[in-house]
VOTIMAR-325653 format. One record per residue: residue in three letters; x negated, y negated, z of N, C-alpha, C in turn. Coordinates in steps of 0.1 Angstrom, whole numbers, plus 5000, padded with zeros to 4 digits. Layout:
N
R  type    nu    nv    nw   cau   cav   caw    cu    cv    cw
R   ALA     X     Y     Z     X     Y     Z     X     Y     Z
...
END
This chain:
367
R  type    nu    nv    nw   cau   cav   caw    cu    cv    cw
R   UNK  9072  5019  9197  9073  5005  9201  9059  4999  9197
R   UNK  9060  4987  9189  9048  4980  9186  9043  4971  9197
R   UNK  9033  4963  9194  9028  4953  9203  9039  4942  9206
R   UNK  9038  4936  9217  9047  4925  9220  9045  4914  9211
R   UNK  9055  4908  9206  9054  4896  9198  9051  4884  9207
R   UNK  9044  4874  9201  9040  4862  9209  9047  4850  9203
R   UNK  9053  4842  9212  9059  4830  9209  9052  4818  9215
R   UNK  9049  4808  9207  9045  4795  9213  9058  4787  9215
R   UNK  9060  4782  9227  9073  4776  9230  9072  4762  9237
R   UNK  9080  4753  9233  9080  4740  9239  9086  4741  9253
R   UNK  9082  4732  9262  9085  4733  9276  9100  4736  9279
R   UNK  9109  4729  9274  9123  4730  9277  9131  4738  9267
R   UNK  9125  4747  9259  9132  4756  9251  9138  4767  9260
R   UNK  9150  4772  9258  9155  4783  9267  9146  4795  9267
R   UNK  9138  4796  9277  9129  4807  9279  9137  4821  9279
R   UNK  9149  4820  9284  9157  4833  9285  9158  4841  9272
R   UNK  9158  4834  9261  9159  4841  9248  9147  4849  9245
R   UNK  9135  4844  9244  9123  4853  9241  9121  4863  9253
R   UNK  9124  4859  9265  9122  4868  9276  9132  4880  9274
R   UNK  9144  4878  9269  9153  4889  9267  9148  4899  9257
R   UNK  9139  4894  9248  9133  4903  9238  9119  4908  9242
R   UNK  9115  4905  9255  9103  4910  9261  9091  4904  9253
R   UNK  9092  4892  9249  9081  4886  9241  9071  4879  9251
R   UNK  9058  4878  9246  9048  4871  9254  9050  4856  9250
R   UNK  9051  4847  9260  9054  4833  9257  9042  4825  9262
R   UNK  9038  4816  9253  9027  4806  9256  9033  4792  9254
R   UNK  9029  4783  9263  9034  4769  9261  9022  4760  9258
R   UNK  9021  4754  9246  9010  4745  9242  9008  4734  9252
R   UNK  9020  4728  9257  9018  4717  9267  9011  4722  9280
R   UNK  9014  4734  9284  9007  4739  9296  8992  4742  9293
R   UNK  8990  4746  9280  8976  4749  9276  8968  4735  9276
R   UNK  8975  4725  9271  8968  4712  9271  8966  4707  9285
R   UNK  8975  4709  9294  8973  4705  9308  8961  4712  9314
R   UNK  8961  4725  9312  8950  4733  9317  8936  4729  9311
R   UNK  8936  4726  9298  8924  4721  9292  8919  4708  9299
R   UNK  8929  4699  9302  8926  4686  9308  8920  4688  9322
R   UNK  8926  4697  9329  8920  4700  9343  8906  4705  9342
R   UNK  8903  4713  9332  8890  4719  9330  8880  4709  9324
R   UNK  8884  4697  9321  8875  4687  9314  8873  4689  9299
R   UNK  8883  4697  9293  8881  4700  9279  8890  4692  9270
R   UNK  8899  4684  9275  8909  4677  9267  8903  4667  9258
R   UNK  8892  4660  9263  8886  4650  9255  8880  4656  9242
R   UNK  8874  4667  9243  8868  4674  9231  8879  4678  9221
R   UNK  8891  4683  9227  8902  4687  9218  8908  4675  9211
R   UNK  8909  4664  9218  8915  4651  9212  8905  4646  9201
R   UNK  8892  4647  9204  8883  4643  9194  8883  4652  9182
R   UNK  8885  4665  9184  8886  4674  9173  8899  4671  9164
R   UNK  8910  4668  9171  8922  4664  9164  8919  4651  9155
R   UNK  8912  4642  9161  8908  4630  9153  8900  4633  9141
R   UNK  8891  4642  9142  8883  4645  9130  8891  4652  9120
R   UNK  8902  4658  9123  8911  4665  9114  8921  4655  9108
R   UNK  8921  4643  9113  8929  4632  9107  8941  4628  9115
R   UNK  8943  4633  9127  8954  4628  9135  8949  4617  9144
R   UNK  8957  4606  9144  8953  4594  9151  8955  4594  9166
R   UNK  8947  4585  9173  8948  4585  9187  8961  4580  9193
R   UNK  8970  4574  9184  8983  4569  9189  8992  4581  9192
R   UNK  8989  4593  9186  8998  4604  9189  8996  4609  9204
R   UNK  9007  4615  9209  9006  4621  9222  8994  4630  9223
R   UNK  8988  4630  9235  8976  4638  9236  8979  4653  9236
R   UNK  8991  4657  9242  8995  4671  9241  8996  4675  9226
R   UNK  9002  4667  9218  9003  4670  9204  8989  4671  9197
R   UNK  8980  4662  9200  8967  4663  9194  8960  4676  9199
R   UNK  8961  4679  9212  8954  4691  9216  8961  4704  9210
R   UNK  8974  4704  9209  8981  4715  9203  8977  4717  9189
R   UNK  8976  4706  9182  8972  4707  9167  8958  4712  9166
R   UNK  8949  4707  9175  8935  4711  9174  8934  4726  9177
R   UNK  8942  4731  9187  8942  4746  9190  8947  4754  9178
R   UNK  8958  4749  9172  8964  4756  9160  8955  4756  9149
R   UNK  8947  4745  9146  8938  4744  9135  8926  4754  9137
R   UNK  8924  4758  9150  8914  4768  9153  8920  4782  9153
R   UNK  8932  4784  9149  8938  4797  9149  8943  4801  9162
R   UNK  8944  4792  9171  8949  4795  9185  8940  4790  9195
R   UNK  8927  4788  9192  8917  4783  9201  8916  4790  9214
R   UNK  8917  4803  9214  8916  4811  9226  8930  4816  9231
R   UNK  8940  4809  9227  8954  4813  9230  8958  4825  9221
R   UNK  8967  4834  9226  8972  4845  9217  8978  4839  9205
R   UNK  8974  4844  9193  8980  4838  9181  8995  4841  9180
R   UNK  9003  4831  9177  9017  4833  9178  9023  4840  9165
R   UNK  9034  4847  9167  9042  4853  9156  9053  4843  9152
R   UNK  9057  4834  9162  9067  4825  9159  9066  4813  9168
R   UNK  9071  4801  9164  9071  4789  9173  9086  4786  9176
R   UNK  9088  4783  9189  9101  4780  9193  9101  4765  9198
R   UNK  9109  4757  9192  9108  4742  9195  9122  4737  9198
R   UNK  9123  4729  9209  9135  4722  9213  9132  4707  9213
R   UNK  9142  4699  9209  9139  4684  9209  9145  4677  9221
R   UNK  9147  4683  9232  9154  4677  9243  9144  4670  9253
R   UNK  9131  4670  9250  9122  4663  9259  9114  4652  9252
R   UNK  9113  4652  9238  9103  4643  9232  9107  4641  9217
R   UNK  9107  4628  9213  9110  4625  9199  9099  4629  9189
R   UNK  9088  4634  9194  9077  4638  9186  9076  4653  9184
R   UNK  9083  4660  9192  9082  4675  9193  9084  4682  9180
R   UNK  9094  4678  9173  9097  4686  9161  9086  4685  9151
R   UNK  9081  4672  9148  9070  4671  9139  9058  4678  9143
R   UNK  9055  4678  9156  9043  4685  9161  9044  4700  9158
R   UNK  9056  4706  9161  9057  4720  9159  9058  4724  9144
R   UNK  9063  4715  9136  9063  4717  9121  9049  4718  9116
R   UNK  9040  4709  9121  9027  4709  9117  9019  4721  9122
R   UNK  9022  4725  9134  9015  4738  9139  9020  4750  9131
R   UNK  9033  4750  9128  9037  4762  9120  9030  4762  9106
R   UNK  9028  4750  9100  9021  4750  9088  9006  4755  9089
R   UNK  9000  4750  9100  8986  4754  9102  8984  4769  9105
R   UNK  8994  4775  9112  8993  4789  9116  9000  4798  9107
R   UNK  9007  4793  9097  9015  4801  9088  9024  4810  9095
R   UNK  9032  4805  9104  9042  4813  9111  9056  4806  9111
R   UNK  9066  4814  9113  9080  4807  9112  9082  4798  9124
R   UNK  9090  4788  9123  9094  4779  9133  9110  4780  9135
R   UNK  9114  4782  9147  9128  4782  9151  9131  4770  9159
R   UNK  9140  4762  9155  9143  4749  9163  9157  4749  9169
R   UNK  9157  4742  9180  9170  4740  9187  9172  4725  9189
R   UNK  9183  4720  9184  9186  4706  9185  9196  4704  9197
R   UNK  9192  4696  9207  9201  4693  9218  9203  4678  9218
R   UNK  9216  4674  9215  9219  4659  9214  9216  4652  9227
R   UNK  9213  4639  9226  9210  4631  9237  9223  4630  9245
R   UNK  9222  4630  9258  9234  4630  9267  9235  4616  9274
R   UNK  9245  4609  9271  9247  4596  9277  9258  4595  9288
R   UNK  9264  4606  9290  9275  4606  9300  9271  4615  9312
R   UNK  9281  4617  9321  9279  4624  9333  9280  4639  9331
R   UNK  9287  4643  9321  9289  4658  9318  9286  4661  9303
R   UNK  9283  4673  9301  9280  4678  9287  9294  4683  9281
R   UNK  9298  4678  9270  9311  4681  9264  9311  4695  9260
R   UNK  9323  4700  9259  9325  4714  9253  9321  4715  9239
R   UNK  9323  4704  9231  9318  4704  9217  9303  4705  9216
R   UNK  9296  4698  9225  9281  4699  9225  9277  4713  9229
R   UNK  9284  4719  9239  9281  4733  9243  9283  4743  9231
R   UNK  9294  4741  9223  9297  4749  9212  9286  4747  9201
R   UNK  9282  4735  9199  9272  4732  9189  9259  4739  9192
R   UNK  9255  4738  9204  9242  4744  9208  9243  4760  9209
R   UNK  9255  4765  9213  9257  4779  9213  9255  4785  9199
R   UNK  9261  4778  9189  9260  4783  9176  9245  4784  9171
R   UNK  9237  4774  9175  9223  4775  9172  9216  4786  9179
R   UNK  9220  4788  9191  9213  4799  9199  9216  4813  9192
R   UNK  9228  4815  9187  9232  4827  9180  9223  4829  9168
R   UNK  9221  4818  9160  9212  4819  9149  9198  4823  9153
R   UNK  9193  4817  9164  9179  4820  9169  9178  4834  9173
R   UNK  9189  4839  9180  9189  4853  9184  9188  4863  9172
R   UNK  9195  4860  9162  9195  4868  9150  9180  4868  9144
R   UNK  9174  4856  9144  9161  4855  9138  9151  4863  9147
R   UNK  9152  4863  9160  9144  4870  9169  9146  4885  9168
R   UNK  9158  4889  9165  9161  4903  9163  9153  4908  9151
R   UNK  9153  4900  9140  9145  4904  9128  9130  4904  9131
R   UNK  9125  4894  9138  9111  4893  9141  9106  4904  9149
R   UNK  9113  4908  9160  9109  4918  9170  9113  4932  9166
R   UNK  9123  4933  9157  9128  4947  9154  9136  4952  9165
R   UNK  9141  4944  9174  9148  4948  9186  9162  4943  9185
R   UNK  9173  4950  9189  9186  4945  9189  9188  4936  9202
R   UNK  9197  4926  9200  9200  4918  9212  9208  4926  9222
R   UNK  9204  4925  9235  9210  4933  9245  9215  4924  9256
R   UNK  9228  4923  9258  9234  4915  9268  9229  4918  9282
R   UNK  9226  4931  9285  9222  4935  9298  9208  4929  9301
R   UNK  9199  4929  9290  9186  4924  9292  9186  4909  9294
R   UNK  9195  4902  9287  9197  4888  9288  9202  4884  9302
R   UNK  9212  4892  9307  9217  4890  9321  9206  4892  9331
R   UNK  9197  4902  9329  9187  4904  9339  9177  4893  9339
R   UNK  9173  4887  9328  9163  4876  9328  9170  4864  9334
R   UNK  9183  4862  9331  9189  4850  9337  9190  4851  9352
R   UNK  9193  4863  9357  9193  4865  9372  9179  4862  9378
R   UNK  9169  4867  9371  9155  4864  9376  9152  4849  9376
R   UNK  9156  4843  9365  9154  4828  9364  9161  4821  9375
R   UNK  9173  4825  9378  9180  4818  9389  9174  4821  9403
R   UNK  9169  4833  9405  9163  4837  9417  9150  4829  9419
R   UNK  9143  4827  9407  9130  4819  9408  9133  4805  9411
R   UNK  9145  4799  9406  9148  4786  9410  9151  4784  9424
R   UNK  9158  4794  9430  9160  4793  9445  9147  4794  9453
R   UNK  9138  4803  9448  9125  4804  9455  9117  4791  9454
R   UNK  9118  4785  9442  9110  4773  9440  9115  4762  9449
R   UNK  9128  4762  9451  9134  4751  9460  9129  4753  9474
R   UNK  9127  4766  9478  9121  4768  9491  9107  4762  9492
R   UNK  9099  4764  9481  9085  4758  9481  9086  4743  9482
R   UNK  9095  4737  9474  9096  4722  9474  9101  4717  9487
R   UNK  9109  4725  9494  9115  4720  9507  9106  4721  9518
R   UNK  9094  4726  9516  9084  4726  9527  9080  4711  9530
R   UNK  9083  4702  9520  9081  4688  9522  9090  4682  9532
R   UNK  9101  4689  9536  9110  4684  9546  9105  4685  9560
R   UNK  9094  4693  9562  9089  4695  9575  9085  4681  9581
R   UNK  9086  4679  9594  9082  4666  9600  9068  4663  9597
R   UNK  9059  4673  9597  9045  4671  9593  9043  4680  9581
R   UNK  9045  4675  9569  9044  4683  9556  9030  4689  9555
R   UNK  9030  4701  9550  9017  4709  9549  9013  4710  9534
R   UNK  9021  4706  9525  9017  4706  9511  9006  4696  9508
R   UNK  8996  4700  9500  8986  4691  9496  8991  4681  9486
R   UNK  8984  4670  9484  8988  4660  9475  8988  4666  9461
R   UNK  9000  4664  9454  9002  4669  9440  9000  4684  9439
R   UNK  9001  4691  9450  8999  4706  9449  9010  4713  9441
R   UNK  9022  4707  9441  9033  4714  9434  9029  4715  9419
R   UNK  9022  4705  9414  9018  4706  9400  9010  4718  9396
R   UNK  9003  4724  9406  8996  4736  9403  9004  4748  9398
R   UNK  9017  4748  9402  9026  4759  9399  9035  4756  9387
R   UNK  9034  4744  9382  9043  4741  9371  9042  4750  9359
R   UNK  9030  4754  9354  9029  4763  9343  9036  4777  9345
R   UNK  9035  4781  9358  9042  4794  9361  9057  4792  9360
R   UNK  9062  4781  9363  9077  4778  9362  9081  4777  9347
R   UNK  9072  4772  9339  9075  4770  9325  9077  4783  9317
R   UNK  9067  4792  9319  9067  4804  9311  9070  4817  9319
R   UNK  9071  4815  9333  9072  4827  9341  9085  4828  9349
R   UNK  9095  4819  9346  9107  4819  9355  9115  4832  9354
R   UNK  9113  4839  9342  9122  4850  9340  9115  4863  9344
R   UNK  9103  4863  9349  9096  4875  9353  9100  4880  9367
R   UNK  9100  4893  9368  9105  4899  9381  9097  4895  9393
R   UNK  9084  4893  9391  9075  4891  9402  9074  4876  9406
R   UNK  9080  4867  9398  9077  4853  9401  9085  4848  9414
R   UNK  9097  4852  9416  9105  4847  9427  9098  4852  9440
R   UNK  9095  4865  9441  9088  4870  9454  9075  4863  9456
R   UNK  9067  4860  9446  9055  4853  9447  9057  4839  9453
R   UNK  9067  4832  9448  9070  4819  9453  9075  4819  9467
R   UNK  9083  4829  9471  9088  4830  9485  9076  4833  9494
R   UNK  9066  4841  9490  9054  4843  9498  9047  4830  9499
R   UNK  9046  4822  9488  9039  4809  9489  9046  4800  9499
R   UNK  9060  4799  9499  9067  4791  9508  9064  4795  9523
R   UNK  9063  4808  9525  9060  4813  9539  9046  4809  9543
R   UNK  9037  4810  9533  9023  4806  9536  9021  4791  9539
R   UNK  9029  4784  9532  9029  4769  9534  9034  4766  9548
R   UNK  9045  4772  9551  9051  4769  9565  9041  4773  9576
R   UNK  9033  4783  9573  9024  4788  9583  9011  4780  9584
R   UNK  9009  4771  9575  8997  4762  9575  8997  4753  9588
R   UNK  8986  4750  9594  8986  4741  9605  8989  4727  9599
R   UNK  8996  4718  9607  8998  4705  9602  8985  4697  9600
R   UNK  8986  4687  9592  8974  4678  9589  8970  4671  9602
R   UNK  8957  4670  9604  8952  4663  9616  8953  4648  9613
R   UNK  8953  4640  9624  8952  4626  9622  8966  4620  9622
R   UNK  8968  4607  9618  8981  4600  9617  8990  4607  9607
R   UNK  9003  4605  9610  9013  4610  9601  9011  4604  9587
R   UNK  9010  4612  9576  9009  4606  9563  9022  4598  9559
R   UNK  9020  4588  9551  9032  4581  9546  9037  4588  9533
R   UNK  9050  4590  9533  9056  4598  9522  9058  4589  9509
R   UNK  9054  4594  9498  9056  4587  9486  9062  4597  9475
R   UNK  9068  4590  9465  9074  4597  9453  9065  4594  9442
R   UNK  9062  4605  9434  9053  4603  9422  9062  4604  9410
R   UNK  9062  4593  9402  9070  4592  9390  9062  4594  9377
R   UNK  9065  4604  9369  9058  4605  9356  9052  4619  9355
R   UNK  9046  4621  9343  9038  4633  9340  9025  4632  9347
R   UNK  9020  4643  9352  9007  4643  9359  8996  4637  9350
R   UNK  8987  4630  9356  8975  4625  9349  8964  4636  9351
R   UNK  8966  4647  9342  8958  4659  9344  8943  4657  9344
R   UNK  8937  4649  9335  8922  4648  9334  8916  4642  9347
R   UNK  8924  4634  9354  8919  4627  9366  8926  4631  9379
R   UNK  8932  4643  9379  8940  4647  9390  8932  4647  9403
R   UNK  8920  4651  9402  8911  4652  9414  8909  4638  9420
R   UNK  8907  4628  9412  8906  4614  9416  8919  4610  9423
R   UNK  8930  4613  9417  8943  4609  9423  8944  4615  9437
R   UNK  8941  4628  9438  8942  4635  9451  8933  4629  9462
R   UNK  8920  4626  9458  8910  4621  9467  8915  4607  9472
R   UNK  8920  4599  9464  8924  4585  9468  8936  4586  9476
R   UNK  8946  4594  9473  8958  4595  9481  8954  4600  9495
R   UNK  8946  4610  9496  8942  4616  9509  8934  4605  9517
R   UNK  8926  4598  9510  8918  4587  9517  8926  4577  9524
R   UNK  8937  4573  9517  8946  4563  9522  8958  4568  9530
R   UNK  8958  4581  9533  8969  4586  9541  8982  4586  9535
R   UNK  8983  4587  9522  8995  4588  9514  8997  4603  9510
R   UNK  9010  4607  9510  9013  4621  9506  9025  4621  9497
R   UNK  9023  4627  9485  9034  4629  9476  9042  4640  9480
R   UNK  9055  4637  9484  9064  4648  9489  9074  4651  9479
R   UNK  9075  4643  9468  9085  4646  9457  9080  4640  9445
R   UNK  9085  4645  9433  9081  4639  9420  9093  4642  9410
R   UNK  9091  4637  9399  9102  4638  9389  9102  4651  9382
R   UNK  9091  4657  9379  9090  4669  9371  9093  4682  9378
R   UNK  9088  4684  9391  9089  4697  9397  9104  4702  9398
R   UNK  9113  4693  9402  9127  4698  9403  9133  4702  9390
R   UNK  9128  4696  9379  9134  4698  9366  9131  4713  9361
R   UNK  9122  4720  9367  9119  4733  9364  9126  4743  9373
R   UNK  9135  4739  9381  9141  4748  9391  9157  4747  9390
R   UNK  9162  4746  9378  9176  4745  9376  9183  4758  9377
R   UNK  9196  4758  9381  9203  4771  9382  9216  4770  9374
R   UNK  9222  4781  9371  9234  4782  9363  9241  4795  9365
R   UNK  9254  4796  9361  9261  4809  9364  9266  4816  9351
R   UNK  9265  4809  9340  9269  4816  9327  9262  4809  9316
R   UNK  9265  4814  9304  9258  4808  9292  9261  4793  9290
R   UNK  9274  4789  9291  9276  4774  9290  9269  4767  9301
R   UNK  9267  4772  9313  9260  4766  9323  9245  4765  9320
R   UNK  9240  4775  9314  9226  4775  9309  9224  4764  9299
R   UNK  9233  4763  9289  9232  4753  9279  9233  4739  9286
R   UNK  9242  4737  9295  9243  4724  9301  9230  4721  9309
R   UNK  9224  4731  9315  9212  4729  9323  9200  4724  9314
R   UNK  9199  4730  9302  9189  4725  9293  9192  4712  9286
R   UNK  9204  4707  9288  9207  4693  9283  9202  4683  9293
R   UNK  9199  4687  9305  9197  4677  9316  9182  4673  9318
R   UNK  9175  4670  9307  9161  4667  9308  9159  4652  9311
R   UNK  9148  4648  9315  9145  4634  9318  9147  4625  9306
R   UNK  9141  4629  9295  9142  4621  9283  9154  4623  9275
R   UNK  9161  4634  9278  9173  4638  9270  9186  4633  9275
R   UNK  9186  4626  9286  9198  4621  9292  9197  4606  9296
R   UNK  9208  4600  9301  9208  4586  9302  9199  4581  9314
R   UNK  9196  4568  9313  9188  4561  9323  9196  4562  9336
R   UNK  9209  4560  9336  9216  4560  9349  9216  4574  9356
R   UNK  9217  4584  9348  9216  4598  9353  9202  4600  9359
R   UNK  9192  4596  9352  9178  4598  9357  9176  4590  9370
R   UNK  9181  4578  9371  9179  4570  9383  9186  4577  9395
R   UNK  9199  4581  9392  9206  4588  9403  9198  4600  9409
R   UNK  9192  4608  9400  9184  4620  9404  9172  4615  9412
R   UNK  9165  4605  9407  9153  4600  9415  9157  4595  9428
R   UNK  9168  4587  9429  9172  4582  9442  9176  4594  9452
R   UNK  9182  4604  9446  9186  4615  9454  9174  4622  9460
R   UNK  9164  4624  9452  9151  4631  9456  9144  4622  9467
R   UNK  9143  4609  9464  9136  4601  9474  9143  4601  9487
R   UNK  9156  4601  9487  9163  4601  9500  9162  4615  9507
R   UNK  9163  4625  9499  9162  4638  9505  9149  4641  9512
R   UNK  9138  4636  9506  9125  4638  9512  9119  4627  9520
R   UNK  9127  4617  9523  9123  4606  9532  9112  4597  9526
R   UNK  9113  4594  9514  9102  4586  9507  9101  4572  9512
R   UNK  9089  4567  9514  9086  4554  9519  9080  4545  9509
R   UNK  9076  4550  9497  9070  4542  9487  9070  4551  9474
R   UNK  9068  4544  9462  9069  4551  9449  9056  4547  9441
R   UNK  9050  4557  9435  9038  4555  9427  9042  4560  9413
R   UNK  9041  4550  9403  9046  4553  9389  9034  4554  9380
R   UNK  9034  4565  9372  9023  4567  9362  9029  4563  9348
R   UNK  9023  4553  9343  9026  4549  9329  9018  4558  9320
R   UNK  9023  4569  9315  9016  4578  9307  9015  4573  9292
R   UNK  9004  4570  9288  9002  4564  9274  9008  4573  9264
R   UNK  9008  4586  9266  9012  4595  9255  9027  4596  9254
R   UNK  9035  4593  9265  9049  4595  9265  9057  4582  9264
R   UNK  9058  4577  9253  9065  4564  9251  9080  4565  9254
R   UNK  9087  4576  9250  9101  4577  9254  9104  4576  9268
R   UNK  9095  4582  9276  9096  4581  9291  9092  4567  9296
R   UNK  9081  4562  9292  9076  4550  9297  9084  4538  9293
R   UNK  9091  4539  9282  9100  4527  9278  9110  4523  9288
R   UNK  9114  4532  9297  9124  4529  9307  9118  4526  9320
R   UNK  9105  4528  9322  9100  4528  9336  9101  4515  9343
R   UNK  9100  4504  9335  9101  4491  9342  9114  4489  9349
R   UNK  9125  4494  9342  9138  4494  9349  9139  4504  9360
R   UNK  9133  4516  9358  9133  4526  9369  9126  4520  9381
R   UNK  9115  4513  9379  9108  4507  9391  9117  4497  9398
R   UNK  9123  4488  9390  9132  4478  9396  9143  4484  9404
R   UNK  9150  4494  9398  9161  4500  9404  9157  4508  9417
R   UNK  9146  4515  9416  9142  4523  9428  9139  4514  9440
R   UNK  9132  4503  9437  9129  4493  9447  9141  4487  9453
R   UNK  9151  4484  9444  9163  4477  9449  9172  4487  9457
R   UNK  9174  4499  9452  9183  4509  9458  9177  4515  9471
R   UNK  9164  4517  9471  9158  4524  9482  9151  4514  9492
R   UNK  9149  4502  9488  9142  4492  9496  9128  4496  9500
R   UNK  9121  4502  9491  9107  4507  9493  9098  4500  9483
R   UNK  9085  4499  9486  9076  4493  9476  9073  4503  9464
R   UNK  9071  4497  9453  9068  4505  9441  9057  4499  9433
R   UNK  9046  4507  9430  9035  4502  9423  9032  4512  9411
R   UNK  9025  4507  9401  9023  4516  9389  9008  4515  9385
R   UNK  9004  4525  9377  8991  4526  9372  8992  4532  9358
R   UNK  8982  4529  9350  8981  4535  9336  8972  4547  9335
R   UNK  8976  4556  9327  8968  4568  9325  8973  4576  9313
R   UNK  8970  4589  9313  8975  4597  9302  8975  4612  9307
R   UNK  8984  4620  9301  8985  4634  9306  8974  4642  9300
R   UNK  8967  4637  9290  8956  4646  9284  8943  4638  9280
R   UNK  8944  4626  9276  8933  4618  9271  8926  4611  9283
R   UNK  8914  4615  9286  8908  4609  9298  8904  4594  9296
R   UNK  8904  4590  9284  8899  4576  9281  8910  4566  9286
R   UNK  8922  4570  9288  8933  4560  9291  8934  4557  9306
R   UNK  8926  4564  9315  8926  4562  9329  8915  4554  9334
R   UNK  8918  4544  9343  8908  4535  9349  8908  4538  9364
R   UNK  8898  4545  9369  8897  4548  9383  8898  4535  9392
R   UNK  8892  4524  9387  8892  4512  9395  8906  4506  9396
R   UNK  8913  4506  9385  8927  4501  9385  8936  4510  9394
R   UNK  8934  4523  9393  8942  4532  9401  8940  4529  9416
R   UNK  8927  4528  9420  8924  4526  9434  8930  4513  9439
R   UNK  8928  4502  9431  8934  4489  9435  8949  4490  9437
R   UNK  8956  4496  9427  8970  4497  9428  8975  4505  9440
R   UNK  8968  4516  9443  8971  4525  9454  8968  4518  9467
R   UNK  8957  4511  9468  8954  4504  9480  8965  4493  9483
R   UNK  8970  4487  9472  8981  4477  9474  8993  4484  9479
R   UNK  8997  4496  9474  9008  4503  9479  9007  4506  9494
R   UNK  8995  4511  9497  8992  4515  9511  8993  4503  9521
R   UNK  8988  4492  9516  8989  4479  9524  9003  4475  9527
R   UNK  9011  4475  9516  9025  4471  9517  9032  4480  9527
R   UNK  9030  4493  9525  9037  4502  9534  9033  4501  9549
R   UNK  9020  4498  9551  9015  4496  9564  9021  4484  9570
R   UNK  9021  4473  9562  9027  4460  9567  9041  4462  9571
R   UNK  9049  4469  9563  9063  4471  9566  9065  4479  9579
R   UNK  9056  4489  9581  9056  4497  9593  9053  4489  9605
R   UNK  9043  4480  9604  9040  4472  9615  9051  4462  9619
R   UNK  9058  4458  9609  9069  4448  9611  9081  4453  9618
R   UNK  9082  4466  9618  9094  4473  9624  9094  4471  9639
END
């Protein structure tokens, strides 16, 4: 047996495939988020600019290209890139360029945009055919045959992880929630690349137990809010400090549940990967947001207009209007970026958040 092959994988590519071949999986988006949290994203974005990529590109793309141009930039050098187009209109071009820079093969999966309530059998058949081609390519790359028992095992682990992740998210249902502000985002990279590992579900269940055992927050009951959008990673500490200062607590968000889907068979897996925020209709997305807000007792909504993610942000004005209308709660927004620190204004964020807190307080007093 040789060394494990390494795949760089886009966030919503079916992880179960490389996991069934026991490959090491790295997600460039997660690497970009980690770099932003460490204060390194600005330097990576500048490096991408010096290499000729403009600031109008998504910051994850720029950071990923800068890392690829450095031969991996500290990440394990990939043997293959796995790319799916179900989350971003820019993803395919980004991965094509990384494949060129790294001189490695690129395997792509096309998932059509979903504008209805269900995924058609024709779409499932179309995607299944592509998965079979990818499986054959991974057999050649790894030198291993496809094993249905190995695939079934990683699928069982992924579903168990999803159940355990729901236990973690549901600690927000406690009358006095013990989750810290935006704490769920800390575990997102684990969900992206670790859902199929045997140890992930037990670790998440231990986390849920530890959270339930935490003492309740002291002081007044925090007001529950929903966070819409990709995390503003470079400024996450500022967001947390201001939310805590104003007595606001994020109890639900758009991204965390998207990494905890479950399925019972291969068609179910395919349908699950079709259900991304940017890959399905506005109506479906609003229904899911409303469901989450109602489940977790949300009293206000904070919306992040992420400069990098135009497909997402293009619908946010309507999302704001509909959430306010259907839930009867105040909604405010702020501008920022998932990776480029230059796009975030602390003063603007504080002003908008104070406005949300004041409206929520006024409504509470009027009851």
